[in-house]
N, C-alpha and C positions, 0 to 999 in steps of 0.2 A: 321281345318282352322283356326289358330287364327289375332287376327285384334289389330296392332300395335299402342297404345296408344301413343302420344307423351303426356311429359311433359311437363307443369309448373312450374312459381316459382309465386312465392304471388305479382309480381309487376306487371305479367299480370294476375296474376288472380284482381291484388285493381281495372283495368283500363278495364274488364269487367263492361259488360251492364249487370244494377240491376236486377238480374231475379225474380224479387216481390214474392218471399220465401229465408229461411232462405240455408245454404248452408258454405259449407267449402273447406276446400283444408288438403291434406290428404294424403302427399308427393307427391306431382306436381297431384292426379286427382281429378277431382275437382266431390266434391257427396254434390250429393240436401238431401231436410234434411225436417220433415214435421212439418211450424206451427205450433205453444208452443201455447196448448191446454189453456182455461182461469183460470183454477187453473198454472197451471205451469206462465205466468202473472202475478196472483196475489203475488204469493209468494216474487215471485226478487222485482218487486212492492214496494212488504214490505223493503225487502233485502235489496233493496237498497233504503229507502226515512232511513229505522236505518242508514247506512249506510254512509251516506251522511250525514243528524243531523248530528251525533258521528264527522266525517271529518274533516267541515265546523267549526266546534266551538270551534274547536281548527288550522284546517285550514293547516288539513296533505297534504291532497290532492284529485285524483281522482276520482271519480268512476264512472265503467264501466255499462251501461247494452245495453240491445238490441242487444247480442251476438255478441259485441267489437271484433277488431282481433285476434289475439293474437298468434306474428312466433314461435312456437314447437320446428319444427325441418328447417337443412336446407341441399342442395343437398340427393334428392328433397326435396322442400320445404311444409311446414304442415304451414294452417294455419288455427286456434280452434276458438269456433264463444266461448264463454267464457257469460252463461248467465249472472254474476258481475263478478266484478274484480275491484278488493282499488293497485293503485300504488303510492304509492309515491310522493310530490317534488321531495323529493332527486331524485329522478333517472326519473324522465322525469315532468318539469318547469313545474309551475301555468299556464305561454301563450304559453304551447308545443300541438302541435295540428298538432299528427305523425299518419301517414296511418294507420300501422296499429304496435300495442305495440310490439318490440324487447326482452324490456331489462323483465325480470324478472317482474312479475307483483309480490309486498307481496302479495296479498292474496286472490284463484279462486275460488270464490260458484259456484257449475251447482248443478239444480233441476231438480232430478228427471222428467219426462215423459214417457208416461205407452206402447210408441211404445220402451223405453230403455233397454239395453239389458248391460246389468250388465261389461260384461265381453269389452264392445265397453267404457264402464261411464271410471271404471278401467283401461284403454289402457291410454283416455286425461290424470289422472288424473298419473300416472307415468308419463303423456310425462312432463304433468305442474313442478313434481317434478323434472327431469332433466335438464330442464334448469332454472333451481334455484326457482321455489316456493316455499316461505316454508309452507305457509300453503294452501292445498286443504280440500274444508270441498262442501261434496253432499248430499242434505238435499232433502229426501224423504218423497213425501208427502201421502204413502201410509203406510206407517208404522211411517206420523209421529217426524220418527232423523232426526240427523247430521250421514256424516258420515265422522265425522275430520280423515287427512292425511301428516304424517307431513314427513321431507326427512327420518330424523335417530330412528326413533318408529314407535313404531303397528300401529294400524290403532285406534283411539278409534268411540264407534255410541252413544252418547247422546238419551235419550229421555227428552220429556214436560220439570219440576222443570231441569232437567240441565244443567247447566250455556254455550254455545256457545264461549268460550273467546280469541280474539283476541292476538296473538301476534305479535310484531314488533314497524312498528309504528302505527295500530292500539291498540296497550295496556292501556290495561285499560275499552275495547268496551264489555259488558257482558253481551247478552243476551237470557234466556229462553230459548232453539227450539223449546217450545210451541208457541210462540211467532209468529214467521217463520208461524206459521201453520195457524193464526187463519182465 
């Protein structure tokens, strides 16, 4: 016997009380996620600092962290919590503060956690690319590598002194991969 579950929308998801732990909405179903571990938070913090400094110096856009919601799919709705995302002021005005991003960020960064399965991470990467994100970067603390995904070319894997290079509004942002893992 199966139990019918009604799907919810991004709006309904956004109006739910805070459960005290991370959640995503995946094709209308709420999915609980474990809280990030220390190393994950440290890498996200370093990434946010590096991106914010670059963006603020040039007046480029918003740097979002803390699993800020991005609506990647509709009917049924999916709201992913990007570890770190960048969206330019040309897409979201400097003084705007939407509940969730409904436009494609200019870049999304995911940091692998020990509990992450590559198949699920790649599903998120695909969702971001299909919604129009031009660059999705997955930072792997275990291998200290950056996996770079773009809609129009194969995956690029960067190590150590290789530089992760921003594209679009982040052109000119260059960071050695090892810097994220210090």
